[in-house]
N, C-alpha and C positions, 0 to 999 in steps of 0.2 A: 916553811915559814913560824905556822903557828905551833908546831913542835919546839923548835928553838926559841921563842918566846915563854913558853912554859916551862922550858929548861931552865932559862935564866929565872924564872922569877921562885922556881923551886929551889934552885942554887943560891939564892939569895936568903930564902926561908931558913935553910938548913944550915947558913954561914951567919945568921946575923949573931952578932955577939949576947944582946940581950934576948934572944927568942924565951928564955924561963919567964920574962915579966910580961908575956903576951898571952894573953888567956885563949884568944884565937884569931886562926889565919885561914881564910877559906875564900875561895875562886866558886863560880856558879856561871852555868850557863857555856859558851863556848867562848873560844878567842874568834875574835870575827872583826872582818877587813870592812874598814868604811867604803861605804860603797864611792867609786872611781875615785879611789884615793890610794895611797900607797902606806896609809896608819891602820894599824891593827890596833884592837881593842881588848884587854883583858878585864874584867871586874870581877872583883876582890872586896874582901872588907875586913878590917882587924880589930879586937876589941883588946884594948888596955888603955892606960894612961895616956894624956896626950902628948906629953913628954917621949913617950917610949913610942907612941903611933908618930910622931913627926919625926925621931930617928929613922925610926924603917923605912917610912917614905923617903927620907933623904939618901939611907944606904940603898934602897930597891933603884933610887934612880941612878945612883952612880953605876951601882951594878949592868943596868941597862945601855948607859955611856960607854961603860968599858968594852961593851961587843958591839959597838958602832949604830946603835937606836937611839933614838929622842924622845926620852919620856914626854 
C-alpha cells in the first residue's frame, strides 16, 4: 500500500502542469499507517505562491481520487 501511495504522489508531481512554478516539493519520513485504521499519512511540503500551491493540492487530491483513495 505504501508503495502505491508514493507512486501516485510521484506521478502527480511529474504530471503537474505548472511544476516549473513550484520552487520545491519534498516528502520526509515514511508513509505511515495511522494506528488501528485504514488511513495512511504522507508528509510533504511545497514551496510556491499560494495560487500554485492550492492548484497543486487540488490536483494531488484528484489524482488520489482517481486511484480510489480518499485524500
